[in-house]
C-alpha positions in Angstrom: 10.7 36.4 34.6 7.4 37.4 33.1 9.0 40.5 31.9 12.1 38.8 30.3 9.8 36.4 28.5 7.3 39.3 27.3 10.1 41.6 26.2 11.5 38.5 24.3 8.2 37.8 22.4 8.0 41.3 21.7 11.4 41.7 20.1 10.8 38.3 18.1 7.6 39.6 16.6 8.2 43.3 16.3 5.3 44.3 18.6 4.9 46.5 21.8 2.0 45.8 24.0 0.3 48.6 26.0 0.5 46.6 29.1 2.8 44.5 31.3 1.4 41.0 31.6 2.8 41.0 35.3 0.2 43.6 36.3 -2.5 41.0 35.2 -1.6 38.2 37.3 -4.2 36.8 39.8 -4.2 34.4 42.5 -6.3 31.2 42.5 -9.2 32.4 44.6 -9.5 35.4 41.9 -9.0 33.0 39.1 -12.0 30.9 40.2 -14.2 34.0 40.8 -13.3 35.0 37.3 -14.5 31.7 35.8 -11.0 29.8 35.8 -11.4 25.9 35.7 -9.2 25.4 38.6 -7.7 22.3 36.7 -4.6 24.1 35.0 -1.3 25.5 36.5 -1.5 28.4 33.8 -4.8 29.7 32.5 -5.7 33.0 30.5 -9.1 34.6 31.7 -11.1 36.7 29.2 -14.3 38.5 29.6 -16.0 41.4 27.7 -16.4 44.4 29.7 -17.9 48.0 29.0 -14.6 49.2 27.6 -13.5 46.1 25.8 -11.8 42.9 26.8 -10.9 42.4 30.2 -7.8 40.0 30.8 -6.4 38.2 33.8 -3.8 35.4 34.0 -3.3 32.9 36.6 -0.1 31.2 37.0 0.6 28.7 40.0 2.9 30.6 42.3 5.1 27.5 43.1 5.6 27.2 39.4 6.5 30.9 38.7 8.7 30.7 41.6 10.6 27.8 40.4 11.1 29.3 36.8 12.0 32.8 38.2 14.6 31.4 40.7 16.9 29.8 38.2 16.4 32.6 35.1 15.5 31.4 31.8 18.7 29.7 30.8 18.5 27.6 34.0 14.8 26.7 33.7 15.4 25.5 30.3 18.2 23.3 31.4 16.7 22.2 34.8 13.0 21.9 33.5 12.0 23.0 30.2 8.3 21.9 30.8 8.0 24.6 33.6 9.9 27.2 31.4 7.5 26.8 28.5 4.2 26.6 30.7 5.3 29.9 31.9 6.0 31.5 28.4 2.8 29.8 27.2 0.8 32.1 29.7 2.8 35.4 28.5 2.2 34.0 24.8 -1.8 33.8 25.4 -1.7 37.1 26.9 0.2 39.0 24.2 -1.7 37.5 21.4 -5.1 38.0 22.8 -4.1 41.7 23.2 -2.7 41.9 19.9 -5.7 40.6 18.1 -8.0 42.8 20.4 -6.0 45.8 19.1 -6.7 44.7 15.6 -10.5 44.3 16.5 -10.1 40.7 15.3 -11.5 37.4 17.1 -9.3 34.7 18.0 -10.4 31.0 18.1 -9.1 28.8 20.8 -7.0 26.7 18.4 -5.3 29.4 16.7 -4.4 30.9 20.3 -3.1 27.5 21.3 -1.1 26.8 17.9 0.6 30.0 18.4 1.8 29.6 21.9 3.2 26.3 20.7 5.1 28.1 18.1 6.2 30.9 20.5 7.6 28.5 23.1 9.8 27.1 20.1 10.8 30.5 19.0 11.6 31.8 22.5 13.8 29.0 23.5 15.5 28.9 20.2 16.2 32.4 20.4 17.5 32.3 24.1 19.9 29.6 23.1 21.2 31.1 19.9 24.7 30.3 19.2 27.2 28.1 17.6 25.1 24.8 17.9 21.6 26.2 18.1 20.7 24.1 15.2 21.2 20.7 17.1 19.7 22.0 20.0 16.4 23.3 18.1 16.3 19.9 16.2 16.1 18.3 19.7 13.7 20.9 21.1 11.1 20.0 18.3 11.0 16.4 19.5 10.7 17.5 23.2 7.9 20.0 22.7 6.1 18.0 19.9 6.8 14.7 20.6 7.2 14.0 24.4 3.9 15.4 25.0 1.5 14.4 27.9 -2.0 15.7 28.3 -3.7 16.1 31.3 -6.2 13.4 32.0 -8.9 15.5 33.0 -9.4 17.1 29.5 -12.9 17.2 27.6 -12.9 15.3 24.5 -13.0 18.8 22.5 -10.0 20.0 24.8 -7.9 17.0 24.1 -8.7 17.4 20.5 -7.4 21.0 20.3 -4.4 20.5 22.2 -3.4 17.6 19.8 -4.4 19.6 16.9 -2.4 22.8 18.0 0.5 20.4 18.5 0.4 18.9 15.3 0.1 22.5 13.1 3.2 23.8 15.4 5.2 21.0 14.8 4.7 21.1 11.2 5.6 24.8 11.1 8.5 24.6 13.4 9.9 21.8 11.6 10.1 24.0 8.4 11.9 26.4 10.4 14.6 24.2 11.2 16.8 24.9 8.1 16.9 28.5 8.9 17.9 28.0 12.2 20.8 25.6 11.2 22.1 28.1 8.7 22.3 30.6 11.5 20.1 33.0 9.7 18.3 34.9 12.6 17.4 37.6 10.2 15.1 35.5 7.9 14.0 33.5 11.2 12.7 36.5 12.6 11.0 37.7 9.3 9.3 34.5 8.9 7.9 34.2 12.4 6.8 37.9 12.0 5.0 36.9 9.0 3.2 34.1 10.5 2.3 36.1 13.6 0.4 38.7 11.8 -1.8 35.8 9.6 -5.2 35.7 11.0 -7.6 33.0 12.0 -7.7 30.2 9.4 -5.1 31.7 7.3 -2.7 31.1 9.9 -3.6 27.7 10.8 -3.4 26.5 7.0 0.1 28.2 7.0 1.2 26.4 9.9 0.0 22.9 8.8 1.0 23.0 5.1 3.3 20.5 3.9 7.0 21.6 3.4 
């Protein structure tokens, strides 16, 4: 499943990572030793090493097993939340690796906002077909309006997740007419343009009015 999501994101954005995310999975004990909070079912761990960034990704084994057992189509139908949580971990890994290759720093807000867009993009492209426009419109509501945050978040974390949600919703709503028109070429061109924007420029672009 991790390979499927990684390959889908790489195809959407026209990138190719040097590493496979599945090779960076760690268990809960290792995640805690690397500084993980232990509060989330998915968490990217980043440290600065002698040779550059060091990455590790924790995804709760039961979560990954549920999604992997039914495949992407089944997961999106049975439990979209589970699928999107796994996709978010892959998104975080790829985006940090992408910005590191460009020798650019990335803020936590930028990382979260991009992950929200990535979830919309992956699900929409996997569902691409005759009625994708209607489905994508419903997806915006499910991703950005039917949101429940974990109760143990700090004030700063809560603000960051809500702001990332707001920015991504604004951007994905602007993508809906392209999806409804069935213009995959235009959709991919737009997504790739936004992906390559950096830092504040990306956040402003996501959040701008229609």
